[in-house]
N, C-alpha and C positions, 0 to 999 in steps of 0.2 A: 720183515720181507720188503721193506720199502726200497732197498737198493737192488739193482739188477744183479750184483754179485751175490747177494744173499739168496735170491731165487735160483741162480745158477748153482750155488753150493747145495741147496736143498735137492735140486734135480739130480745133481751128480752123486750125492751121498745117499739119498733115500730111494731114488727112482732107478737110476742106471747102474748103480754099484752091483757087483755080483756077490753071491753068497760066500765066496772065498776071499773077499776083500777084508779090510780091517773089521775087527769084531764089533766095533762100536757103531757100525753103519746098519741102519734098519732098512733092509732092501725089500723090494717086491718079491724077489726070489726066496728070501728067507721067510717072508710072511706066508708064502704059499705052502710051506711045509706043515704048518699046524692049522691050516684053514679048512673049513667045511665047504662042500659044493654049494652052488647057487640054489639048486632045488631044495637041499637040506636046509639052507639058511632061510629060504622063503617059508618052508613048512614050519620051522621053529618060530619064525616071526609071526606067522598067522595064528599059531597056538597062543603065543604070548599076547598078541593083540586081542584075540577073543576073550582071554581071561581078564584083561584090563577093561574091555568094553562091558563084559558081564558084571564086573564089580562096579563099574560106573553106572550101569543101569540100576544096580542095587542102591547106590548113593542117591540117584534120582528118586527112587521109591521112598527112601528114608526121608528125603527132603519133602516129598509130597505128604508123607505121614505126619511130619512136623507141621506142615502147612494145614493139613486137615485138623490136627489138634488145635491149632490156633483159631481156625474157622469155627470149630465146634465150641471152643471156649467163648468166642465172640457171640455165637448164637445163644449159648447158655446165659451169658451176661445180659444179652438183649432180651431174652425170654424172662429173666428175673426182673429186668426193668419194666417189661410189659406187664408182668404180674403186679408189680408195685403200683403201676398206673391203674390197673383194673381194681385193685383193692382201694385205691383212693377214690376211683369212680363209684365203687360200691358204697363206700362210706358217704359220699355225696348224695347218691341216690337214696340211701336210707334216711338221710336227713330230710331230703325232699319228700320221700314217702310218708315220713312221720308228720311233716308239715301238712301235706294234703289230707292225711287221715284225721288229723286234729281239726282241719278246716271242715271235713265232711261230717265228723261227729258234732261239731259246733252247729253246722247247718241243720242237721237232723234234730238236735236238741232245741234250737231256736224255732223250727217249724212246729215241733210238738208243743212247745210252750204257747206259741201263738194260737194254735188250734184249740188248745185247752182253755185259753183265755176267752176265745170266741164262744166256745161251748158253755163256759160258765156264765158269760153275759147273757146268752140266750135263755139258759135255764132259770136265771134269777131275775128275768125281766117280766114286766106285766104284759097283758095281751096287747095293750096299746103300743108299748115299746117294741114288742115283737113285730107288730105291723110296720113300725118305723124302720126296724132292722131289715125286714123283708124288702121294703121298697127303697131302703138306703137313704132315707130322709131324716131330717132332724139331726140333732147333735149326736145321739147314740147310734142312729142309722149310718151316719157318715163315718163315725168312729169305727164301727164293725166293718164297714165297707173298705176302709183303709187297711184294716188288719187282714181282711181276706185278700186284698190286692198284694199286701206284703208277703202273705203266705204263698200266693201264686209265684211271686218273684223268687222266694226261697226254694220252691219246688223246681223252678226252671234252673236256678243256680245249682241246685243239688245234682241235676243231670250232668252239668258241666264239671262239677267237682268229682262226681263219680267217674266220669270219663277220664279225667286227669289222674285220679287214683288208680284206675285200672292200668293206664299207661305206665305209671310209676312202678306198679307191681310187676308188670311185664318186663320193663327195662331192668329192674333189679334181678328178676329171675334169669334174664339173659346174661347179665354180667356174672351172676353166680355160676351159670353154666360155663361161661368163658373161663372163669377162675379155675373151676375144676379141671377143664381141659388144659389150661396153662400149667397147672400143677403136674399133670401127666406128662406134658411136653418137657418140663423142667426135669422131671425124674428120669425120663428116657435120655435126655441130653447129658445129665449128670453122670449117668451110667456109662454112656458112650465116651465122655471126657475122661472118666476114671480108667476105662479100658485103654484108651489111647495114652493116657499119662503113665500107666504101668508099662506099656511098650516103650515109651520114650525115656522115662526117668526111673523105672523099677530096678530091682536088684539083679534080676536074672535076664541076660540077653537083651538089655535095653540099649537104645541108641546112645544114651549117655555113657554107658560102659563101653560101647563099641568104639566111639570116637574120642572119648575122654575129653581132654582140654580143647580138642579140635571141633567139638560139637558146637555148631554155630546157631544156637537158639537166640531168643531175645536177650537173655542174660549175657550172651557173648558180646552183643553190640551195645549193651547198656554201659554208659560211661567208658566207652572203648578207649578214649584218649588216656584215661588213668588206669586202665586194666592191663597189668603186666602179663597175666595169663593169656588174654586175647591177643595182645601185640606179639606174643611169642608163639602163637599157635599158627597152624596151617589149616584153615577151615575145611571140614568135610574130607579129611584124609585119615587113614588108619593104617596100622602096620602092614596088614595083608595087601592093601592097595598100593602102598609105597613100595613094597617088595615086588609086586606085579609090574609096576611101572619101571622099576630098575631092570627087571628081567626083559621087559619090552625094549628098553633103551639098549641093553646089551645085544639083544637079538637084532635090533636095527643096525647096530654097528657091524654085526656079522654079515648082514645083507650087503651093507656098503662095502665091506672087505671082499666078499665073494664077487660082488660086481666089479670092483676094481681089478681083481685078479683074473676074472674070466672074460671081461670085455676087452676086445682088441683095440677098441677106440680110445680107451683111457690112455693106454701107453702110447698109442699113436699120437694123440693130442699133446701129450707131454713131450714127445720128441719134437713136435711142431713148435711147442712153447720154447724149447731150447733154441730152435732155429730163429724164432721170433725174437728171442732175447739177444741173439747174435746179429740182428739187423738184416735178415735175409728176405724181408718182404717190403712191399711198398707201404706208404702210410695208409692208403685206402684199404689194402688187404689187412693191415694190422687192426684198423678200426672195425673191420667186419669180423675178424676172427677172435679178437681179444676176449670178449665176454665168454666165448665157448672154451677158450684155453684156460681162462681163469676159473671157470666153473669145473673144468676137469681137474685142475690142481686142487680146488676146494673139496672135491669128492675124496681125494686122497688125504688132504690135510684140511679138515673142516674149518679150523679157525686160523686165519692169516692176519698177522698184526702189522701195523705200520704207524709211523708218526704222521701228523698232519702235514709236516713239512715235506714228507716224501710222497704223499698221495699224488701230487701233480705228476711226478715221474712214474711212479708205480702203476697208477691207473690212468695213464695219459690217454689211452685209446679206448677207455670205457665210456660209453654214451650215457645219456640220461636214463636212470632207472634200469640199467642193463645188468646190475648185479643184485644180489639178494639182500641180506640184512647187515646193517652196520651197527656195531656196538661201540659207543664212545665212552671210554673209561676216564676217570679224573677230569670230567668235562668242566668242573668248576675252575680249572686252571686255564682253559682254552678260551681265547677271544672268539666271539661268535663267528666272525668271518672266516676263521681258520677251518671251521667244520663244513663250510658250504660245498667245497668241491667233492668231499666224500659223500655228503648227504645227497647231492645232485645225482650221483652215479648209482645210488642204491634205492631199493623199493621201500624199505622200512628202516627206521633208526631207533635204537634204544639208547637214551642219553643218561649216563650214570655219573653222579658226582655230588659233591657237598659244597654249596656256595658259602658255607661258614668256615671252610678251611682255606687253603692257599688260593688266592685270587689271581687272575691273569696278570702277567707282567706286561704293562703297556709303556713303551719307551717314547711314544709321540707325546709332546707337551699338550696339556689340556687346552691351552689357548688355540693351538693349531687344529685340534680336533673340533673345537667350537666353530672356528672360521670355516673349515671345510664342510661341516655339517650344515651350518646356516646358509652357505652358498648353494646347497642342494635341497634346502627346505626339509632336512631331516628332523623328525620329532624329538622333543627333549629327552624322552625316555631312552632313546638310542644313543645319546651322547654321554651317558654315564660311564666313566672309565672302568668301573668295577663289573660292568656287564660281562657275562661269560656265556658259553654255549649252554651251560647248565641253567643260568637264570632265564635265558630265553625259553628253554624247554619247559621250565617250571611255570612260566607265565601262560603258556598255551595248554598246559596239561589239565584236562578236566578232572582227573583224579589227584586232588591236591589237599594240602593241609597247611596249618599255620604253625610256625615256631616263633613265638613272640609276635612281632608285627610283620614278619616276612612270610610271604606265600612260597611254599615249596611243593614240588610235585612228588606224589607218592612217598611221603617221608617214612624212612625206615628208622624206627626208634628203638630197636633192640641192639644193644652194643655187646660185642663178644671179644673184645681185645684186652682192655685194661682192667686192672683191679683198682682198689682205692689207694691214694686219693685222686689219682689221675682222672678216673671216670667222673667223680663228683665235681672236680674243678672244671672239666670240659662241659659237663652238663649244666653247671651253674652259669658260667660266663657266656656260653654259646647257644644252648638249646632250651633255655627257659625251663629247665628241669623236666623236659619231656621224655628224656631217654630212660631206658630200663637196662640194668646191667645183668647180662646172662653169660658173662665170662665163665668158662669152665673152671671149677675148683678155685674160685676166687678167694674163699675163706682160707683154704689150705695154703695158698701162696702168700698170704699175709704173715704167716708165722716167721719169726726171726731166724729160726734154725734152717731155713731154706738156703741152698748154696748160691747166694747172690752176693755181690760186692757190698751192697747196701743192706743192712739188716731191716731198715725201714726207710720209707721215702720221707724227704724233708728238705729243709733249707740248710745249706752249708754256708755259713756266714764268713765271707772273705772280704776284708777291707783292702783297698789298694787304689792306685791312681792309674788312669788310662794313659795311653801314649799321647793322646791329644791330636789336634789337627785332623779331626774326623776319623782318627784311628782309635777305636774304642777298646782295644786289647789291653787287658790288665794282667801284668806279669804274675802277680801273686795268685790270681785265679788259675792261670796255666800251671803254676807250680803245684797247687792243690790237686788239679786234675791228674798230673803225672804221678803224684804220691798215691792217689787212688788207683791209678792204672797199675802201679807196681804191685799193689795188693790183688788187683784183678787178674793178673797173669798167673797167680797161684790158684785162684778159684777157677778160672777158665784157662786151661792149659793150651787150648787152641785159639786163644783170643785173637791174635793178629792174623790167623789163617781163616777166620770166619767173619761174617759181617751181620750176625744176628744176635750178638751178645751185648755189646755196649755201643750206643751212639753218643757222640759229643756234638751237641747242637747249639747253635747260637743265632740270635737275630741278625747279626752283622757280618758282612763279607770280610771286613778287615780282621775281625776276631777269628773267623774260620781259617783264613789264610795263615795268620800268625800261630794259631793253635796247631795246625798241621806241621809247620816248620819246628815249633817248639817240641812237639812229641817226637818227631823224627830225630831231632838233635839229642833229646834227652835219652831216648832208648837205644839209639845207635851207639851212644857213648857207653852204654851198659852191655854192648855186644850183640844186640839184635840186628838182624839183616835189614839194611837200609831200604832195599827194594820191596821187601815184604811190608815194612812200615809205611812206605810211600803208597803202596796199593791199598793198605788198610785205611790209612787216613783219607785217601781219596773217596773211599766208599762210606766210611763211618764218622767222618768229621766234616761238618759243613753247616750251611745256613738252614733255617727252618724250611725254606722253599724246596731244597733239594731232597728232603726226606718224605715228601708227600707220598702216601701209598706204601711206606715201609714201616717196619717195627722191629724192636729189639727187646731183649729181656729187661735192660736198664738204659736209662737216658740221663746224661749229665747236661743240664741246660746252663751253658756258660753265658751269663747275661752281659759280661763286660761292663763298660761305662763306670764313671764315678760322678760325684755330685756336680761336677762342672759341665756335664753333658746332659742337662735336663731335656733339651730338645730331642736328643736321640732316644732317651727313655720314654718320652711322651709319644714318639713315633711308634715304639713297640706296642704301646697300649692304645693307639688310635682306634684300632678295632680288636676284637677278640681273636681274630683268625690266627695270628702268630702263636699266641699262647695255646690256643686250641690244638693246633697241629703238633706243637712241641710236646704237650702233655700226652696226646693220644698216640705218640710213637712208642711210648714205654708200656710194656705189657705188665711188668711186675714191680719195678722200682724206678723212682725218679728223684733227682736231686737238683734243686735250684742253687746255682753257685754265683754269689754276688754279695754286695753289701745290702743287707735287709733293710737298713734304715733309708737307703736311697730309693727303695722299691715299695715298701709296705703301704705307703699312702697313695700310691698311684692307682689309676683306674684298673679294675679287674683284680689286681693283687690285693687291694684292700677288702675285696669281697670274699676271697677264699683263704688268705693267710690266717685270720684269727681262728677259724674253726677247722681248717683242713690241713694246715702245714705247721710243723714244729721245727725249731732249729735243732739240727742233729750234729753230734760231734764225731767226726770220723778221721 
């Protein structure tokens, strides 16, 4: 929609066309025929919304139930720990009690012995000695006096020991009471935990059965980086809820449709937009009206696309934050400054891309970038030529993760495009083996009886000499490709009419250009239409950079080069990005075409060739 002519075409074919115009035109008049009224649309929307909200409340209750379960588990664990402490305390008190009891018994025994000894001395002494004992004089009198004094000290000490013994008994009894109470608490909590556990993990109607792999308990988050089930899940959703949300989405579209058809202002604004497009207003008027006109068009066509290069023209009269949401796709290819204009004009932005695939193409020399940056005191991290809109977004994203040593924002690690070995090559060289392969029917597609050109992926070893002079085209490799393509046209009868069967990809522009010419010449000589071949090669033959975001059943990676162009080969493996993109364009089969001896010991190739790639004879 970046060009004015595109907007005009949309307005003419979709908005202003009549129902008796060309049958391929989707018009407002045609849309009205199978539309429901505004009131009916609102009623259906409210019913669908209530259903979703009701289910959402149920999810909140389920989350609370799980939270309660964990709280009660923690209380139970703490209560058991408290019991353990009480039992230790009881053991220590028993030891203390026994010590005090022993001390008390020893005191009483000593007192008794001393009194018995005094009694014995008095009974076996003469009258004279008894008088000495009575007055405490003489040797025997002083001896008995000392013993009486010792007995008095023992009696005083006995009272202190008895007091300490009583305290120890009381403390022990209190701890025993606490222990009994703690056992009761633990029993009650254990029963409560058991009931909650049955509701959450039991066999009948449990939360685990309801949410299945989407049940986000502690196990869900345990080792989440390595958990394929967790990475593939959508926490706290289930079939009924998903269906209800789909119904709500459909109902919301019906509301939008009814509003478009019944509101006189939408069509009026679109007529004004056409006049705006034809230059019928002043700049001041355009600046005032554009956000409203754009929003009217957005109501009819919710997603409007443009390249960054066209944003300046397309959204020329949109002011700061005057538009809604911006979605930047393939942002790993965009230099940061290219996104500024679009971000400035919108309230929110979602930045989607992969910094480990195609990087931005920067044509300004690095030395000139450094000079300009240094003259304006730009920080070093902003002078990196590989910076993209994606890397900037990753750096400020609070929801981030690590792939190797690189910080990435919200890493999506579930892969759904390629089967082996393409997936494992990409995962090994680019993603630190963090990815999980959830491609549909991946084992089925590996079988050699599938209707593909290549029965299995591998390396087609072709020796040859490149043209030289920075032209890395190898004629023998092109001849092998055309031989394969001759077989391919029998497997894919519509091969040259479609652009999703086979891609011929190369790292080098010179190889891509020569491959196009070679294929057109080769097959036109066999009677194929030159115009069709030209269109097909334009779409399906090219450098790695031109295939970002695309995929095909099979990919032939024509490496070009020969042993005299080591510099060019080293450029291919300077980073993993080129190989990563090339491999992940192929859904089911991939062939590396080149001299394996020239490549097998180079970076990345030496990592995956021994275990993931065999030489195939085709």
